[in-house]
N, CA, C and O atoms as a GROMACS GRO file, in nm:
protein
  604
    1MET      N    1  -1.080  -2.042   1.747
    1MET     CA    2  -1.223  -2.034   1.772
    1MET      C    3  -1.247  -1.935   1.886
    1MET      O    4  -1.180  -1.941   1.989
    2GLN      N    5  -1.342  -1.846   1.867
    2GLN     CA    6  -1.375  -1.748   1.970
    2GLN      C    7  -1.474  -1.805   2.070
    2GLN      O    8  -1.565  -1.879   2.033
    3ALA      N    9  -1.455  -1.770   2.195
    3ALA     CA   10  -1.550  -1.807   2.299
    3ALA      C   11  -1.679  -1.729   2.280
    3ALA      O   12  -1.678  -1.616   2.229
    4PHE      N   13  -1.791  -1.789   2.320
    4PHE     CA   14  -1.920  -1.720   2.310
    4PHE      C   15  -1.913  -1.584   2.379
    4PHE      O   16  -1.960  -1.483   2.326
    5GLN      N   17  -1.854  -1.583   2.498
    5GLN     CA   18  -1.850  -1.462   2.578
    5GLN      C   19  -1.766  -1.352   2.514
    5GLN      O   20  -1.790  -1.234   2.540
    6ASP      N   21  -1.670  -1.388   2.430
    6ASP     CA   22  -1.588  -1.287   2.363
    6ASP      C   23  -1.664  -1.215   2.252
    6ASP      O   24  -1.616  -1.114   2.200
    7LEU      N   25  -1.779  -1.266   2.214
    7LEU     CA   26  -1.862  -1.204   2.112
    7LEU      C   27  -1.963  -1.105   2.170
    7LEU      O   28  -2.030  -1.034   2.096
    8TYR      N   29  -1.974  -1.101   2.303
    8TYR     CA   30  -2.067  -1.007   2.365
    8TYR      C   31  -2.020  -0.864   2.340
    8TYR      O   32  -1.900  -0.838   2.332
    9PRO      N   33  -2.115  -0.770   2.326
    9PRO     CA   34  -2.076  -0.630   2.311
    9PRO      C   35  -1.998  -0.583   2.435
    9PRO      O   36  -2.021  -0.632   2.546
   10GLU      N   37  -1.907  -0.490   2.416
   10GLU     CA   38  -1.822  -0.440   2.525
   10GLU      C   39  -1.904  -0.394   2.646
   10GLU      O   40  -1.866  -0.421   2.760
   11ASP      N   41  -2.015  -0.324   2.622
   11ASP     CA   42  -2.093  -0.269   2.733
   11ASP      C   43  -2.173  -0.376   2.808
   11ASP      O   44  -2.235  -0.346   2.910
   12LEU      N   45  -2.173  -0.499   2.757
   12LEU     CA   46  -2.243  -0.609   2.824
   12LEU      C   47  -2.146  -0.723   2.858
   12LEU      O   48  -2.184  -0.840   2.856
   13SER      N   49  -2.022  -0.688   2.888
   13SER     CA   50  -1.918  -0.788   2.914
   13SER      C   51  -1.855  -0.770   3.052
   13SER      O   52  -1.733  -0.781   3.066
   14HIS      N   53  -1.936  -0.741   3.153
   14HIS     CA   54  -1.885  -0.716   3.288
   14HIS      C   55  -1.925  -0.823   3.388
   14HIS      O   56  -1.899  -0.807   3.508
   15CYS      N   57  -1.988  -0.929   3.345
   15CYS     CA   58  -2.036  -1.033   3.435
   15CYS      C   59  -1.920  -1.090   3.519
   15CYS      O   60  -1.811  -1.114   3.467
   16TYR      N   61  -1.945  -1.111   3.647
   16TYR     CA   62  -1.844  -1.168   3.735
   16TYR      C   63  -1.800  -1.306   3.689
   16TYR      O   64  -1.682  -1.341   3.699
   17GLY      N   65  -1.891  -1.384   3.639
   17GLY     CA   66  -1.858  -1.520   3.598
   17GLY      C   67  -1.789  -1.530   3.463
   17GLY      O   68  -1.698  -1.611   3.446
   18CYS      N   69  -1.831  -1.449   3.368
   18CYS     CA   70  -1.779  -1.469   3.232
   18CYS      C   71  -1.740  -1.341   3.159
   18CYS      O   72  -1.700  -1.347   3.043
   19GLY      N   73  -1.751  -1.227   3.224
   19GLY     CA   74  -1.724  -1.102   3.155
   19GLY      C   75  -1.576  -1.078   3.129
   19GLY      O   76  -1.495  -1.077   3.222
   20LYS      N   77  -1.542  -1.058   3.004
   20LYS     CA   78  -1.402  -1.030   2.969
   20LYS      C   79  -1.356  -0.897   3.025
   20LYS      O   80  -1.235  -0.875   3.037
   21ASN      N   81  -1.448  -0.808   3.060
   21ASN     CA   82  -1.414  -0.678   3.115
   21ASN      C   83  -1.416  -0.675   3.268
   21ASN      O   84  -1.412  -0.567   3.327
   22ASN      N   85  -1.422  -0.791   3.331
   22ASN     CA   86  -1.419  -0.797   3.477
   22ASN      C   87  -1.292  -0.871   3.520
   22ASN      O   88  -1.291  -0.994   3.524
   23PRO      N   89  -1.187  -0.797   3.552
   23PRO     CA   90  -1.059  -0.861   3.586
   23PRO      C   91  -1.064  -0.944   3.715
   23PRO      O   92  -0.975  -1.025   3.738
   24HIS      N   93  -1.166  -0.925   3.799
   24HIS     CA   94  -1.177  -0.999   3.924
   24HIS      C   95  -1.262  -1.124   3.911
   24HIS      O   96  -1.271  -1.203   4.005
   25GLY      N   97  -1.326  -1.143   3.795
   25GLY     CA   98  -1.418  -1.255   3.778
   25GLY      C   99  -1.351  -1.383   3.733
   25GLY      O  100  -1.228  -1.392   3.727
   26HIS      N  101  -1.433  -1.481   3.703
   26HIS     CA  102  -1.385  -1.614   3.663
   26HIS      C  103  -1.328  -1.616   3.521
   26HIS      O  104  -1.243  -1.699   3.490
   27GLN      N  105  -1.374  -1.527   3.435
   27GLN     CA  106  -1.332  -1.523   3.295
   27GLN      C  107  -1.366  -1.655   3.222
   27GLN      O  108  -1.288  -1.700   3.138
   28LEU      N  109  -1.479  -1.714   3.255
   28LEU     CA  110  -1.520  -1.841   3.194
   28LEU      C  111  -1.538  -1.823   3.043
   28LEU      O  112  -1.592  -1.722   2.998
   29LYS      N  113  -1.492  -1.921   2.968
   29LYS     CA  114  -1.502  -1.920   2.822
   29LYS      C  115  -1.572  -2.048   2.777
   29LYS      O  116  -1.533  -2.158   2.816
   30SER      N  117  -1.676  -2.033   2.696
   30SER     CA  118  -1.756  -2.146   2.648
   30SER      C  119  -1.746  -2.155   2.496
   30SER      O  120  -1.734  -2.054   2.427
   31TYR      N  121  -1.751  -2.279   2.445
   31TYR     CA  122  -1.733  -2.305   2.302
   31TYR      C  123  -1.829  -2.415   2.256
   31TYR      O  124  -1.883  -2.489   2.338
   32TRP      N  125  -1.849  -2.423   2.125
   32TRP     CA  126  -1.921  -2.537   2.068
   32TRP      C  127  -1.829  -2.658   2.064
   32TRP      O  128  -1.710  -2.645   2.035
   33ASP      N  129  -1.884  -2.773   2.092
   33ASP     CA  130  -1.819  -2.903   2.073
   33ASP      C  131  -1.923  -2.990   2.003
   33ASP      O  132  -2.000  -3.061   2.069
   34ASP      N  133  -1.925  -2.984   1.872
   34ASP     CA  134  -2.034  -3.040   1.791
   34ASP      C  135  -2.164  -2.974   1.832
   34ASP      O  136  -2.176  -2.851   1.824
   35ASP      N  137  -2.264  -3.050   1.876
   35ASP     CA  138  -2.392  -2.991   1.914
   35ASP      C  139  -2.402  -2.961   2.063
   35ASP      O  140  -2.505  -2.913   2.110
   36GLU      N  141  -2.296  -2.989   2.138
   36GLU     CA  142  -2.292  -2.956   2.280
   36GLU      C  143  -2.204  -2.833   2.300
   36GLU      O  144  -2.131  -2.792   2.209
   37THR      N  145  -2.211  -2.776   2.419
   37THR     CA  146  -2.122  -2.667   2.453
   37THR      C  147  -2.027  -2.715   2.562
   37THR      O  148  -2.060  -2.806   2.639
   38ILE      N  149  -1.909  -2.655   2.569
   38ILE     CA  150  -1.810  -2.696   2.666
   38ILE      C  151  -1.736  -2.574   2.721
   38ILE      O  152  -1.712  -2.476   2.651
   39ALA      N  153  -1.700  -2.583   2.847
   39ALA     CA  154  -1.614  -2.484   2.912
   39ALA      C  155  -1.528  -2.559   3.013
   39ALA      O  156  -1.572  -2.657   3.072
   40LEU      N  157  -1.407  -2.511   3.031
   40LEU     CA  158  -1.315  -2.570   3.128
   40LEU      C  159  -1.276  -2.463   3.229
   40LEU      O  160  -1.259  -2.346   3.194
   41PHE      N  161  -1.260  -2.504   3.355
   41PHE     CA  162  -1.224  -2.409   3.460
   41PHE      C  163  -1.151  -2.483   3.570
   41PHE      O  164  -1.194  -2.590   3.614
   42THR      N  165  -1.041  -2.426   3.614
   42THR     CA  166  -0.968  -2.483   3.726
   42THR      C  167  -0.985  -2.392   3.847
   42THR      O  168  -0.938  -2.278   3.845
   43PRO      N  169  -1.051  -2.440   3.952
   43PRO     CA  170  -1.069  -2.357   4.072
   43PRO      C  171  -0.935  -2.321   4.135
   43PRO      O  172  -0.838  -2.396   4.129
   44LYS      N  173  -0.934  -2.203   4.194
   44LYS     CA  174  -0.817  -2.156   4.266
   44LYS      C  175  -0.831  -2.194   4.414
   44LYS      O  176  -0.942  -2.224   4.459
   45PRO      N  177  -0.723  -2.193   4.489
   45PRO     CA  178  -0.730  -2.234   4.631
   45PRO      C  179  -0.836  -2.159   4.712
   45PRO      O  180  -0.893  -2.216   4.805
   46PHE      N  181  -0.865  -2.034   4.678
   46PHE     CA  182  -0.965  -1.959   4.755
   46PHE      C  183  -1.109  -1.997   4.720
   46PHE      O  184  -1.202  -1.944   4.780
   47HIS      N  185  -1.129  -2.087   4.624
   47HIS     CA  186  -1.263  -2.137   4.591
   47HIS      C  187  -1.300  -2.257   4.678
   47HIS      O  188  -1.384  -2.338   4.638
   48THR      N  189  -1.240  -2.270   4.792
   48THR     CA  190  -1.258  -2.386   4.880
   48THR      C  191  -1.384  -2.376   4.965
   48THR      O  192  -1.418  -2.269   5.016
   49ALA      N  193  -1.452  -2.488   4.979
   49ALA     CA  194  -1.563  -2.500   5.074
   49ALA      C  195  -1.505  -2.551   5.206
   49ALA      O  196  -1.512  -2.484   5.309
   50ILE      N  197  -1.449  -2.668   5.201
   50ILE     CA  198  -1.369  -2.725   5.310
   50ILE      C  199  -1.243  -2.779   5.244
   50ILE      O  200  -1.245  -2.807   5.124
   51PRO      N  201  -1.135  -2.795   5.317
   51PRO     CA  202  -1.010  -2.837   5.253
   51PRO      C  203  -1.030  -2.957   5.159
   51PRO      O  204  -1.083  -3.061   5.198
   52GLY      N  205  -0.985  -2.937   5.035
   52GLY     CA  206  -0.991  -3.043   4.935
   52GLY      C  207  -1.112  -3.041   4.844
   52GLY      O  208  -1.120  -3.118   4.748
   53PHE      N  209  -1.210  -2.952   4.873
   53PHE     CA  210  -1.334  -2.953   4.796
   53PHE      C  211  -1.378  -2.812   4.756
   53PHE      O  212  -1.358  -2.715   4.829
   54VAL      N  213  -1.438  -2.804   4.637
   54VAL     CA  214  -1.481  -2.677   4.578
   54VAL      C  215  -1.609  -2.628   4.645
   54VAL      O  216  -1.700  -2.705   4.677
   55TYR      N  217  -1.614  -2.498   4.664
   55TYR     CA  218  -1.731  -2.427   4.717
   55TYR      C  219  -1.849  -2.441   4.620
   55TYR      O  220  -1.834  -2.417   4.501
   56GLY      N  221  -1.964  -2.480   4.671
   56GLY     CA  222  -2.082  -2.501   4.587
   56GLY      C  223  -2.130  -2.377   4.515
   56GLY      O  224  -2.186  -2.387   4.406
   57GLY      N  225  -2.108  -2.260   4.573
   57GLY     CA  226  -2.146  -2.135   4.507
   57GLY      C  227  -2.067  -2.111   4.380
   57GLY      O  228  -2.119  -2.055   4.283
   58LEU      N  229  -1.940  -2.154   4.379
   58LEU     CA  230  -1.861  -2.143   4.257
   58LEU      C  231  -1.921  -2.232   4.149
   58LEU      O  232  -1.934  -2.192   4.034
   59ILE      N  233  -1.958  -2.353   4.188
   59ILE     CA  234  -2.018  -2.447   4.092
   59ILE      C  235  -2.144  -2.385   4.031
   59ILE      O  236  -2.164  -2.392   3.910
   60ALA      N  237  -2.228  -2.326   4.115
   60ALA     CA  238  -2.350  -2.262   4.065
   60ALA      C  239  -2.317  -2.147   3.970
   60ALA      O  240  -2.382  -2.131   3.867
   61SER      N  241  -2.217  -2.068   4.006
   61SER     CA  242  -2.177  -1.956   3.922
   61SER      C  243  -2.127  -2.002   3.786
   61SER      O  244  -2.163  -1.944   3.683
   62LEU      N  245  -2.044  -2.105   3.785
   62LEU     CA  246  -1.992  -2.157   3.658
   62LEU      C  247  -2.105  -2.213   3.571
   62LEU      O  248  -2.110  -2.187   3.451
   63ILE      N  249  -2.195  -2.289   3.632
   63ILE     CA  250  -2.308  -2.344   3.558
   63ILE      C  251  -2.395  -2.231   3.502
   63ILE      O  252  -2.438  -2.236   3.387
   64ASP      N  253  -2.421  -2.130   3.584
   64ASP     CA  254  -2.503  -2.016   3.542
   64ASP      C  255  -2.443  -1.948   3.419
   64ASP      O  256  -2.512  -1.924   3.320
   65CYS      N  257  -2.314  -1.916   3.426
   65CYS     CA  258  -2.252  -1.844   3.314
   65CYS      C  259  -2.233  -1.931   3.190
   65CYS      O  260  -2.245  -1.882   3.078
   66HIS      N  261  -2.203  -2.058   3.209
   66HIS     CA  262  -2.193  -2.146   3.092
   66HIS      C  263  -2.331  -2.160   3.027
   66HIS      O  264  -2.342  -2.165   2.905
   67GLY      N  265  -2.434  -2.167   3.109
   67GLY     CA  266  -2.570  -2.180   3.056
   67GLY      C  267  -2.615  -2.059   2.978
   67GLY      O  268  -2.672  -2.074   2.870
   68THR      N  269  -2.592  -1.939   3.030
   68THR     CA  270  -2.636  -1.820   2.957
   68THR      C  271  -2.552  -1.799   2.830
   68THR      O  272  -2.603  -1.753   2.728
   69GLY      N  273  -2.424  -1.833   2.838
   69GLY     CA  274  -2.340  -1.826   2.717
   69GLY      C  275  -2.387  -1.924   2.612
   69GLY      O  276  -2.391  -1.893   2.493
   70SER      N  277  -2.422  -2.044   2.657
   70SER     CA  278  -2.472  -2.147   2.565
   70SER      C  279  -2.604  -2.105   2.503
   70SER      O  280  -2.629  -2.130   2.385
   71ALA      N  281  -2.689  -2.041   2.583
   71ALA     CA  282  -2.818  -1.993   2.531
   71ALA      C  283  -2.795  -1.888   2.423
   71ALA      O  284  -2.861  -1.890   2.318
   72SER      N  285  -2.703  -1.797   2.448
   72SER     CA  286  -2.672  -1.693   2.351
   72SER      C  287  -2.624  -1.754   2.220
   72SER      O  288  -2.669  -1.716   2.112
   73ALA      N  289  -2.532  -1.849   2.230
   73ALA     CA  290  -2.478  -1.914   2.110
   73ALA      C  291  -2.585  -1.994   2.036
   73ALA      O  292  -2.590  -1.993   1.913
   74ALA      N  293  -2.671  -2.063   2.111
   74ALA     CA  294  -2.776  -2.143   2.048
   74ALA      C  295  -2.876  -2.054   1.974
   74ALA      O  296  -2.918  -2.086   1.863
   75ALA      N  297  -2.913  -1.942   2.036
   75ALA     CA  298  -3.006  -1.850   1.971
   75ALA      C  299  -2.942  -1.787   1.847
   75ALA      O  300  -3.006  -1.772   1.744
   76ALA      N  301  -2.815  -1.751   1.859
   76ALA     CA  302  -2.745  -1.694   1.743
   76ALA      C  303  -2.738  -1.795   1.629
   76ALA      O  304  -2.758  -1.761   1.513
   77ARG      N  305  -2.708  -1.919   1.665
   77ARG     CA  306  -2.698  -2.025   1.563
   77ARG      C  307  -2.833  -2.047   1.495
   77ARG      O  308  -2.839  -2.068   1.374
   78ALA      N  309  -2.940  -2.042   1.572
   78ALA     CA  310  -3.074  -2.071   1.519
   78ALA      C  311  -3.138  -1.953   1.446
   78ALA      O  312  -3.211  -1.973   1.350
   79PHE      N  313  -3.110  -1.830   1.492
   79PHE     CA  314  -3.188  -1.717   1.442
   79PHE      C  315  -3.107  -1.602   1.384
   79PHE      O  316  -3.166  -1.508   1.330
   80SER      N  317  -2.975  -1.605   1.394
   80SER     CA  318  -2.895  -1.489   1.354
   80SER      C  319  -2.854  -1.497   1.208
   80SER      O  320  -2.843  -1.605   1.149
   81ASP      N  321  -2.832  -1.379   1.152
   81ASP     CA  322  -2.779  -1.372   1.016
   81ASP      C  323  -2.628  -1.343   1.020
   81ASP      O  324  -2.568  -1.313   0.917
   82ASN      N  325  -2.569  -1.351   1.138
   82ASN     CA  326  -2.425  -1.330   1.161
   82ASN      C  327  -2.377  -1.188   1.133
   82ASN      O  328  -2.256  -1.166   1.118
   83THR      N  329  -2.467  -1.092   1.124
   83THR     CA  330  -2.425  -0.954   1.103
   83THR      C  331  -2.432  -0.873   1.232
   83THR      O  332  -2.394  -0.756   1.233
   84GLN      N  333  -2.478  -0.933   1.338
   84GLN     CA  334  -2.490  -0.862   1.465
   84GLN      C  335  -2.435  -0.948   1.578
   84GLN      O  336  -2.416  -1.068   1.564
   85ALA      N  337  -2.409  -0.883   1.691
   85ALA     CA  338  -2.361  -0.956   1.808
   85ALA      C  339  -2.469  -1.054   1.853
   85ALA      O  340  -2.588  -1.027   1.837
   86PRO      N  341  -2.429  -1.168   1.908
   86PRO     CA  342  -2.529  -1.263   1.956
   86PRO      C  343  -2.612  -1.202   2.067
   86PRO      O  344  -2.561  -1.120   2.144
   87PRO      N  345  -2.738  -1.240   2.077
   87PRO     CA  346  -2.824  -1.182   2.182
   87PRO      C  347  -2.774  -1.226   2.320
   87PRO      O  348  -2.727  -1.339   2.337
   88ARG      N  349  -2.786  -1.138   2.419
   88ARG     CA  350  -2.749  -1.174   2.556
   88ARG      C  351  -2.869  -1.238   2.623
   88ARG      O  352  -2.983  -1.196   2.604
   89PHE      N  353  -2.842  -1.340   2.702
   89PHE     CA  354  -2.945  -1.410   2.778
   89PHE      C  355  -2.912  -1.400   2.926
   89PHE      O  356  -2.796  -1.389   2.965
   90VAL      N  357  -3.016  -1.406   3.009
   90VAL     CA  358  -3.002  -1.408   3.154
   90VAL      C  359  -3.079  -1.528   3.209
   90VAL      O  360  -3.161  -1.588   3.139
   91THR      N  361  -3.052  -1.561   3.331
   91THR     CA  362  -3.113  -1.679   3.394
   91THR      C  363  -3.252  -1.646   3.445
   91THR      O  364  -3.270  -1.553   3.523
   92ALA      N  365  -3.350  -1.725   3.401
   92ALA     CA  366  -3.486  -1.713   3.453
   92ALA      C  367  -3.510  -1.821   3.559
   92ALA      O  368  -3.582  -1.798   3.656
   93ALA      N  369  -3.450  -1.938   3.540
   93ALA     CA  370  -3.462  -2.047   3.638
   93ALA      C  371  -3.338  -2.134   3.628
   93ALA      O  372  -3.287  -2.160   3.520
   94LEU      N  373  -3.291  -2.178   3.744
   94LEU     CA  374  -3.174  -2.265   3.750
   94LEU      C  375  -3.194  -2.364   3.863
   94LEU      O  376  -3.210  -2.325   3.979
   95ASN      N  377  -3.195  -2.491   3.827
   95ASN     CA  378  -3.212  -2.597   3.926
   95ASN      C  379  -3.089  -2.686   3.921
   95ASN      O  380  -3.062  -2.750   3.819
   96ILE      N  381  -3.014  -2.690   4.030
   96ILE     CA  382  -2.889  -2.766   4.035
   96ILE      C  383  -2.901  -2.882   4.132
   96ILE      O  384  -2.949  -2.866   4.245
   97ASP      N  385  -2.859  -2.999   4.088
   97ASP     CA  386  -2.847  -3.115   4.175
   97ASP      C  387  -2.698  -3.140   4.196
   97ASP      O  388  -2.624  -3.166   4.101
   98TYR      N  389  -2.654  -3.131   4.322
   98TYR     CA  390  -2.515  -3.161   4.356
   98TYR      C  391  -2.508  -3.310   4.384
   98TYR      O  392  -2.568  -3.359   4.479
   99LEU      N  393  -2.435  -3.382   4.299
   99LEU     CA  394  -2.436  -3.528   4.303
   99LEU      C  395  -2.318  -3.587   4.380
   99LEU      O  396  -2.329  -3.697   4.436
  100ALA      N  397  -2.207  -3.515   4.384
  100ALA     CA  398  -2.088  -3.564   4.452
  100ALA      C  399  -2.001  -3.445   4.489
  100ALA      O  400  -2.006  -3.343   4.421
  101PRO      N  401  -1.921  -3.457   4.595
  101PRO     CA  402  -1.828  -3.349   4.627
  101PRO      C  403  -1.734  -3.326   4.509
  101PRO      O  404  -1.688  -3.420   4.445
  102THR      N  405  -1.705  -3.200   4.482
  102THR     CA  406  -1.618  -3.164   4.371
  102THR      C  407  -1.477  -3.138   4.425
  102THR      O  408  -1.457  -3.046   4.504
  103PRO      N  409  -1.380  -3.218   4.383
  103PRO     CA  410  -1.245  -3.204   4.437
  103PRO      C  411  -1.172  -3.080   4.386
  103PRO      O  412  -1.193  -3.036   4.272
  104MET      N  413  -1.088  -3.024   4.472
  104MET     CA  414  -1.002  -2.911   4.435
  104MET      C  415  -0.883  -2.963   4.354
  104MET      O  416  -0.852  -3.082   4.355
  105GLY      N  417  -0.817  -2.869   4.285
  105GLY     CA  418  -0.693  -2.901   4.216
  105GLY      C  419  -0.710  -2.975   4.086
  105GLY      O  420  -0.612  -3.026   4.031
  106ILE      N  421  -0.832  -2.982   4.036
  106ILE     CA  422  -0.863  -3.056   3.914
  106ILE      C  423  -0.938  -2.963   3.819
  106ILE      O  424  -1.025  -2.887   3.861
  107GLU      N  425  -0.905  -2.970   3.690
  107GLU     CA  426  -0.979  -2.893   3.591
  107GLU      C  427  -1.122  -2.947   3.583
  107GLU      O  428  -1.144  -3.068   3.572
  108LEU      N  429  -1.218  -2.857   3.590
  108LEU     CA  430  -1.359  -2.893   3.582
  108LEU      C  431  -1.407  -2.875   3.438
  108LEU      O  432  -1.366  -2.782   3.369
  109GLU      N  433  -1.495  -2.966   3.396
  109GLU     CA  434  -1.552  -2.958   3.262
  109GLU      C  435  -1.702  -2.935   3.274
  109GLU      O  436  -1.772  -3.009   3.343
  110LEU      N  437  -1.749  -2.831   3.206
  110LEU     CA  438  -1.892  -2.804   3.197
  110LEU      C  439  -1.938  -2.840   3.057
  110LEU      O  440  -1.873  -2.804   2.959
  111ARG      N  441  -2.049  -2.910   3.049
  111ARG     CA  442  -2.107  -2.949   2.920
  111ARG      C  443  -2.252  -2.907   2.918
  111ARG      O  444  -2.327  -2.931   3.013
  112GLY      N  445  -2.292  -2.844   2.808
  112GLY     CA  446  -2.430  -2.803   2.791
  112GLY      C  447  -2.495  -2.875   2.675
  112GLY      O  448  -2.436  -2.892   2.568
  113VAL      N  449  -2.618  -2.916   2.697
  113VAL     CA  450  -2.699  -2.976   2.592
  113VAL      C  451  -2.822  -2.888   2.575
  113VAL      O  452  -2.900  -2.869   2.668
  114ILE      N  453  -2.837  -2.834   2.456
  114ILE     CA  454  -2.949  -2.744   2.427
  114ILE      C  455  -3.072  -2.831   2.402
  114ILE      O  456  -3.073  -2.916   2.313
  115ARG      N  457  -3.176  -2.808   2.481
  115ARG     CA  458  -3.299  -2.887   2.468
  115ARG      C  459  -3.409  -2.817   2.389
  115ARG      O  460  -3.491  -2.883   2.326
  116GLN      N  461  -3.409  -2.684   2.393
  116GLN     CA  462  -3.511  -2.610   2.317
  116GLN      C  463  -3.459  -2.469   2.292
  116GLN      O  464  -3.399  -2.407   2.380
  117VAL      N  465  -3.481  -2.420   2.171
  117VAL     CA  466  -3.438  -2.284   2.136
  117VAL      C  467  -3.556  -2.210   2.074
  117VAL      O  468  -3.612  -2.252   1.973
  118LYS      N  469  -3.592  -2.101   2.137
  118LYS     CA  470  -3.689  -2.007   2.084
  118LYS      C  471  -3.622  -1.871   2.081
  118LYS      O  472  -3.520  -1.853   2.148
  119PRO      N  473  -3.674  -1.776   2.007
  119PRO     CA  474  -3.605  -1.647   1.997
  119PRO      C  475  -3.578  -1.578   2.132
  119PRO      O  476  -3.479  -1.508   2.147
  120LYS      N  477  -3.666  -1.599   2.229
  120LYS     CA  478  -3.650  -1.530   2.358
  120LYS      C  479  -3.631  -1.625   2.476
  120LYS      O  480  -3.624  -1.580   2.590
  121LYS      N  481  -3.622  -1.756   2.450
  121LYS     CA  482  -3.608  -1.851   2.561
  121LYS      C  483  -3.533  -1.975   2.514
  121LYS      O  484  -3.559  -2.027   2.405
  122VAL      N  485  -3.439  -2.020   2.597
  122VAL     CA  486  -3.361  -2.140   2.565
  122VAL      C  487  -3.359  -2.229   2.689
  122VAL      O  488  -3.337  -2.181   2.800
  123LEU      N  489  -3.383  -2.358   2.669
  123LEU     CA  490  -3.375  -2.457   2.776
  123LEU      C  491  -3.247  -2.538   2.758
  123LEU      O  492  -3.218  -2.586   2.648
  124ILE      N  493  -3.171  -2.552   2.866
  124ILE     CA  494  -3.040  -2.616   2.860
  124ILE      C  495  -3.024  -2.711   2.978
  124ILE      O  496  -3.071  -2.684   3.088
  125GLU      N  497  -2.957  -2.823   2.953
  125GLU     CA  498  -2.912  -2.911   3.060
  125GLU      C  499  -2.760  -2.901   3.065
  125GLU      O  500  -2.693  -2.907   2.962
  126ILE      N  501  -2.706  -2.886   3.186
  126ILE     CA  502  -2.563  -2.865   3.204
  126ILE      C  503  -2.510  -2.963   3.306
  126ILE      O  504  -2.574  -2.989   3.408
  127SER      N  505  -2.394  -3.019   3.277
  127SER     CA  506  -2.327  -3.103   3.376
  127SER      C  507  -2.190  -3.045   3.406
  127SER      O  508  -2.127  -2.982   3.321
  128LEU      N  509  -2.144  -3.067   3.530
  128LEU     CA  510  -2.011  -3.027   3.572
  128LEU      C  511  -1.940  -3.152   3.620
  128LEU      O  512  -1.990  -3.222   3.708
  129SER      N  513  -1.824  -3.181   3.561
  129SER     CA  514  -1.749  -3.304   3.592
  129SER      C  515  -1.607  -3.272   3.634
  129SER      O  516  -1.549  -3.171   3.595
  130ALA      N  517  -1.552  -3.362   3.716
  130ALA     CA  518  -1.411  -3.357   3.756
  130ALA      C  519  -1.352  -3.494   3.726
  130ALA      O  520  -1.396  -3.594   3.781
  131GLN      N  521  -1.253  -3.498   3.639
  131GLN     CA  522  -1.189  -3.623   3.596
  131GLN      C  523  -1.291  -3.728   3.551
  131GLN      O  524  -1.280  -3.846   3.586
  132GLY      N  525  -1.390  -3.683   3.474
  132GLY     CA  526  -1.489  -3.773   3.418
  132GLY      C  527  -1.604  -3.808   3.510
  132GLY      O  528  -1.700  -3.872   3.466
  133LYS      N  529  -1.599  -3.767   3.636
  133LYS     CA  530  -1.708  -3.796   3.729
  133LYS      C  531  -1.800  -3.675   3.737
  133LYS      O  532  -1.757  -3.564   3.767
  134VAL      N  533  -1.929  -3.698   3.710
  134VAL     CA  534  -2.027  -3.589   3.716
  134VAL      C  535  -2.052  -3.554   3.862
  134VAL      O  536  -2.094  -3.638   3.942
  135CYS      N  537  -2.025  -3.429   3.896
  135CYS     CA  538  -2.042  -3.381   4.033
  135CYS      C  539  -2.170  -3.299   4.050
  135CYS      O  540  -2.223  -3.290   4.160
  136ALA      N  541  -2.219  -3.239   3.941
  136ALA     CA  542  -2.342  -3.159   3.947
  136ALA      C  543  -2.410  -3.162   3.811
  136ALA      O  544  -2.346  -3.167   3.706
  137LYS      N  545  -2.543  -3.160   3.816
  137LYS     CA  546  -2.625  -3.149   3.695
  137LYS      C  547  -2.725  -3.037   3.717
  137LYS      O  548  -2.771  -3.014   3.829
  138ALA      N  549  -2.758  -2.967   3.609
  138ALA     CA  550  -2.850  -2.855   3.621
  138ALA      C  551  -2.943  -2.848   3.501
  138ALA      O  552  -2.914  -2.897   3.392
  139ARG      N  553  -3.056  -2.784   3.526
  139ARG     CA  554  -3.151  -2.750   3.422
  139ARG      C  555  -3.172  -2.600   3.430
  139ARG      O  556  -3.197  -2.544   3.538
  140MET      N  557  -3.161  -2.535   3.316
  140MET     CA  558  -3.170  -2.389   3.312
  140MET      C  559  -3.272  -2.343   3.210
  140MET      O  560  -3.284  -2.399   3.101
  141VAL      N  561  -3.344  -2.240   3.248
  141VAL     CA  562  -3.425  -2.162   3.154
  141VAL      C  563  -3.355  -2.028   3.142
  141VAL      O  564  -3.346  -1.954   3.240
  142ALA      N  565  -3.307  -1.996   3.025
  142ALA     CA  566  -3.244  -1.867   2.998
  142ALA      C  567  -3.337  -1.787   2.908
  142ALA      O  568  -3.394  -1.840   2.813
  143VAL      N  569  -3.351  -1.659   2.939
  143VAL     CA  570  -3.438  -1.572   2.859
  143VAL      C  571  -3.357  -1.456   2.805
  143VAL      O  572  -3.256  -1.415   2.863
  144LYS      N  573  -3.402  -1.404   2.693
  144LYS     CA  574  -3.334  -1.290   2.631
  144LYS      C  575  -3.330  -1.174   2.730
  144LYS      O  576  -3.430  -1.142   2.795
  145MET      N  577  -3.214  -1.112   2.741
  145MET     CA  578  -3.195  -1.003   2.836
  145MET      C  579  -3.295  -0.892   2.808
  145MET      O  580  -3.306  -0.846   2.694
  146PRO      N  581  -3.368  -0.849   2.912
  146PRO     CA  582  -3.464  -0.740   2.890
  146PRO      C  583  -3.394  -0.607   2.861
  146PRO      O  584  -3.283  -0.582   2.908
  147GLU      N  585  -3.459  -0.525   2.783
  147GLU     CA  586  -3.406  -0.393   2.746
  147GLU      C  587  -3.365  -0.314   2.870
  147GLU      O  588  -3.267  -0.239   2.865
  148SER      N  589  -3.438  -0.329   2.981
  148SER     CA  590  -3.410  -0.252   3.101
  148SER      C  591  -3.273  -0.283   3.161
  148SER      O  592  -3.222  -0.204   3.242
  149MET      N  593  -3.212  -0.395   3.124
  149MET     CA  594  -3.080  -0.431   3.176
  149MET      C  595  -2.967  -0.382   3.086
  149MET      O  596  -2.850  -0.385   3.126
  150MET      N  597  -3.000  -0.339   2.968
  150MET     CA  598  -2.898  -0.295   2.874
  150MET      C  599  -2.863  -0.149   2.898
  150MET      O  600  -2.949  -0.066   2.927
  151ILE      N  601  -2.734  -0.121   2.886
  151ILE     CA  602  -2.686   0.015   2.912
  151ILE      C  603  -2.717   0.105   2.795
  151ILE      O  604  -2.684   0.224   2.798
   0.00000   0.00000   0.00000
């Protein structure tokens, strides 16, 4: 199964969080899991906030990229004829609630639930968990990437 991000056109695959063409980035990969989306990521030691815990900015970055990837896949599933690359989406709004400290050294699971899909806007709820404990929840509005951002 291909990750959503692997279906992006080459010229739009440089994102720090999920771009396959960015060797310094997270290289996040998101997939369908029935009607939800899922991504897994293990923080590296330099993603530390304080010893033993993940930096909150990393959490936001992972949620952001999983959300836009999920939006792209949801729009493609709802509106595409599968003859073209899935549309790219960007973040219009992201609201994150940090519920518990996120421990280091553990694979993190991101789950997305698509709440609404329109051709140019997708609403998603995303959770980030460590060993089954939800550490952060987010609500995202993703919008179709404007022409001005395309190369």
